[in-house]
N, C-alpha and C positions, 0 to 999 in steps of 0.2 A: 471312433466312438468315444465320447466323453462321459465317464461314469456319472458325474454329478448331474449333467443334463439329462441323461437317461433316467436316473432316479426321479428327477423333477417331473419329467413327462409321464412316467409311470403313475405318480401321484395325481397329476392333472387328469390322466385318463380315468382313474378311479373316481375322481370328483365329478367329471362330466357324466360318467355312467350313473352315478348317484342321482343325477338330475332327472332321470326317467322315472324311478319310483317316487321321487319328490314331486314330479308333475302329477303322478297318479294320486298322491295325497291332496295336492292343490285342487285338481279337478274333482276328485271324489268328494271333498268337503262341500263343493259348491252345488252339487246336484241333489235331487231328492233321494231319500233313503232307498227307495225301490229300484234305483238305477246305479247304486254305488259300485257294485261288482263289475258291471259292464263297462262303466266309465274307467275304472282303474285297469281293467283288462285291456282296454283300447291303448293305454299307454304302455303297459308291461309287455304286451305281445309284440310291440315294435322292437323290443330288445332282441327277441328271438328271430322274427321274420325278417326285419330290415337288416339285422346283423348278418343273417345268412345270405341275403341278396347282396349285401356289401362285400362279403368275402368271396362270393363266386364271380360276380361281374361288376357290381357297382363301383368298387374301388378302381378297377381298371378304366372304366368309362370316365371317372373323375380325374385320375392322376397318372395313368399311363401316357407316354408320349403319343400325341395325336395331332388333330387339327385345331383350328381356332374355336370350334364349337363343342367338340367332344373328344375325350381321350381314346386311345386305341385299345386293343385287346391283349396287349402284352402282359398284363397282370391278371388275366382271367384265371380263376382258381388259384390265386395267389402266386402265379408264376413270377419268378424273379423277386419275390418279396421275402427277404432273408434278414440276417443280422448285420449286414453291411449297410452303413448309412447311405441315404440318397445323396446325390450331388449337392453340396452346399449345406448339408445338415450334419449334426453331431450326435444324432440318436439313431438306433437301428431302424432300417426300413420297416421291419415288422411292427415296431412300436408306433411308428408314424401311421401305418395302416390302422392299427387299433384305435389310436387317438382320433383319427378322422372318422372312424366308424361310429364312435359315440356321438358325433355331431349328426351323422345321417340318421341315427336312431331317434334322437330327441326332436329333430325337425319333423319327421313323419308323425311322431306322437303328438306334437302340438296341434295338428290339424283336427284331431279327434274332438277337441273341445267345442267345435262348431256343429257337430252332428251327433252328440251323445243323446241317449234316451230313445232313439228311433231307428238307427241304421242297423240292418242285419249284419251280424258278425262275419259270416262268410263273405259277403260283399265288401265289407271293410277290409278284410284280409287281402282280397284280390286287388283292391284299390291301393292299399298300402305298399304292397310289393311292386306293383307296376309304377306307381308314382315315384318311388325312390330311385328307380332306374331312368325313367323318362324325364323327370323334372329335376330332382335333386342332383343326381350325378353330373348332368351337363352344366348346370349352373355352378356347381362346385369347381368344375373344370374351367369355366369362364374366369372365375375370380382367383382361384388358387392353384390350378393345375397347368398353367401356361396358356390359357385361352385368351380371348380377345379383351376381356375386361382387365386382366392383369397386364397385358401388353400395353393398353392405353393408359394405365395408371389409375384406374378406378379403385378407390380405397374401400377395403372391407377387412379390417384386422382380424375379427373373430366370428363374423357371420351375420351382421345386420341385414345384408342383402341375401346371402346364400341360405340362411336359416329362417330369419323372421319375415322377410318380405315374401319369400316363397310360401311359407306356412300360412301367413295371413291371407295372401291372395287365393291359395287353394281352399282355405276355410270359407271364404266368401262364395266361391263357385260351388263347393260341396254343399254348403248350407242351402243354397238356392236350388240345386238339383235334387237333393234329398227331400227338401220341403220342410216346413215348420212342424213342430209337434202338434198333435191333434187339438190340444187345448191352448195353443199359442194365442195370446191376445185376450183370452178369456179368464186366465188364471195366473196368479203371481207364482213365479218359480222361486221359492225360498231355499237358500242353502240349508242342508240338513245338519251340517257340522262345521261351523266356522273355525273352531280351534284346529280341526284337521287341516283346513285350508291354510291357516296361518303357519302351521308346522311345515306344510309343503312349501310355502313361500320362503320360510327361513332356510330350509334345506336347499331350495333353488339358489338362493343368494350364496350359500356356502359353496355349492357345486360350481357356481358361475366363476368363482376364483380360478378353477381349473379351466373353465371354458375360455375366459379372456386372458388371464395371466399365463396359462399354459400355451396359448397360441404363439408366444414368443419362441417356444420350442428350445429354450436354453435358459440357464440361470444367468441373467444379465439385467441391465438397467431397464430394458423394455418390459421385462416380466414384472419388475417392481412397479413401474409406471402403470401398466395395464391393471395390475392387482389393486393398487391404490385408487385408480379411477373407477374400478368396479365397486369399490366400497363407497366412494363419494357420490356417484350419480344417483343411486337409489335413496341415499339420505336426502338429497335435494328434492327428489321426486316425491317422497313421502311428505315432507314439509309442505311442498306446493300443493299436493293433492288434498291434504287435510285443510289447508287454508281455503282452497276452493270449495270444499264441502261445508266449512263453517259459513262461508258467504252464501252458498246456495241453500243449505239445509238447516243451518244453525247448529250443527253437530258434526262430529267426525265419526266415521264408521270403520269397523274392523275389516270388513270386506274391502273397503276403499284403500285402507292402509296396505293390506296384502297385495292388492292389485297394483298399487303404486310402486311397491318394491320391484315387481316384475317389469313394469313400464320403465323404471329407471335403468334396470339392467339391460333391457332391450335397446334403449336409446344409446347407451354408451358402448355397446358391443362393437359396432363398426369403427368407432373412433378411439378406443381405449389405448391403442399404441401410438397414436399420432397427436394427442392433445395434452394440454397441461392439466394439473389437478383443478385449477379454477375453471378451465374449459369443461371438465367433467361435471362440476357442480352446475354450470350453466346448462349443459346438455340435459342433465337429469331434470332440472326445474322446467326447462322449456318443453321437453318431451311430454311431461305430465299434462300440460294444458290441452293440446289437441287430442290426446288419447282420452281424457275424461269427456271432452266434448263429443267425440265420435261414439263413445260408449253410451252416453245419454241420448244421442240422436238415434242410434241403432235401436234402442228400446222402444222408440215411437214408430218404428217401421215394421214391415212384414218380414224382414230378414230375421230368422231365428238362429242367429249365431250364439248358440246356447251359453257359452262361457267366454264370449267376447274375445275370440282369437283375432278377429279383424281389428278391433279397437286397441287391444294391447300390443299384439305382435305385428300385425300388418301396419297399422298407423305408427307405432313406435319404431319399427324398422325403417319406414320411409323417412320419418322426421330425423331419426338418428343418422341415417345415411346423408341426408341433406346437411345437417349440422356438422357432420364430419368435414364437408367441404368449406364450412365457415370457420371452424375452430382449429383445423389442422395447422401445425406450426413447425417450421424448420428447426426450432429449438427443442422440439419434443419428438423428433423422429419422422415427421411427415413433410410433405411439400408445403410451401407457403399457401395459406388458405385465404378466404375472403377478408378476414380481419387483418391480414398482412398485405392486402392489396392485390391478391391474385384471384381472378374470376374462374380460371380454368378448372380447378378442382370441383367447384360447385356445379359447373356445367357437365363435367364428366360424371359426377354423382347422379345428376338428374337423368343422364343417358342410361346409366346402369340400372336405376330404378325402373325407368320406363320399359327397358328390354326385359327385365326380370318379371315385372307384372304381366306384360303381354304374353311372354312364353308360358309362364306358369298358368295363367288363366285359360289360354287356348288348350294347352296340353292336359290340364286337369279336367276340363270340360270333355275332351275327347276320351280320356280314360274312363270317366264315369259313364259316358254313353255306351262304351263297349261293355263295361261291367253290368250296366243295366240291361243290356241285350242278352246277357248270359244268365243273370240271376236278379231277382228283385232287390232293390236298394234298401227298402225299409220294411219294418214289421207291420202287421195288421194293427189298425188303431185300437181295437179291443185289447190286444196283447200289450200294446204300448200303455194303455190306461191301467192295466193290471200290474205292469212292471216288466221292463225288459230283462232284468236279471233272471227271473224265473223262466221267461220264455226262451231266451237265448242260451242260458247256462244251466238251468235247472237248479239254481242255488239262490239263496237270499243273503244279503249282507247282515241283516239283523233278524234273528228268528228264535223262537222258543223250542225249536227242534221238530215241530210238526211238518214244516216244509221238507226237511230232509227225509222224513218217513214217506211222504208222497212221492219223492223222486226215487227212492230205493225199492218201494213195493213192487213195481213192474219187474225189476231185475230179479228180485227174490222169487217172484212167481215163476219166471222163466226157468230159474235154476231148479225149482221143485218139479216143474214139468219134465 
């Protein structure tokens, strides 16, 4: 065990954990005021529920020795997870488990952006726990736990495929199966607090340093490279996004700038340890273009992906994974990519994307079918119109206190009786 590496990964773990409340702020600012608590709870509850599932079984399925497609049961209930470093690592096994757990948490939380304002909270909890076991853990094993992707040399330094493609694909399926909000297509959904959304975006950028830089799992040049690339790609994405908005709208928007930060971060995630700083700038700029196009296209369709998880994370993850095969460089820790005359990495990246999308889509659909058979997926349209916060949680995000009295009166009456 190397003390400096251990301290570095402890800090990185804290930074990635911060991304979950940061996501709650980002998503919370984008929804209507009557839905802010439910939206933020959908992110925050992942820290508890997915964290518990990860500790009991998920980590084992992802990282215990097993087959090509899923890990074994050797680390169930944290069996064998102690202070001794894993083979080839310089940090305690227990810390590696915790660091990877923060990835599982934020991935599941990302999906909520596609189904906010109308999915019943109990159904969401059942989906979240099952999805993290059936989808996330196996894909993490494929890419990082000794599975078939890792064996073939498919590149995913910090989660472009494992995190963002799975979350984006699941978001598409979930939004389709849950259905659109009752007033979708008839009413504009305006963010109720853009400064909150921008604060969330800034904190996500800060936490992403641990997400990408920490994935080196050691204090070395790769950590520096990944960190710098994580700073550069969103810079290029924001400039590109704003330029496109000026061309299309004649003005730049704050929501667009916040979205561009996330898009740039998503795009560089699979590549950050394999490409040069100039490659990171190119990936950030190039990822912004299709993501903005998909987001504008989605707004004209019947798909109610409420907070554009498909456009930002799904599309950004796919584009970033493909561009990894283009810009990966032997001089920067990766294999030779397309720009160095090698076609194989791009073909492998395409295979990894296709397999991840297919498995995630089918498994997510099956999980939601089972959940729907056990309990309704969405609330009544009348309750949705009144506000999901009051219906599902008995609380309001912004209140003069009268709402609290209405919630407490029945309890007081029961006590008096």
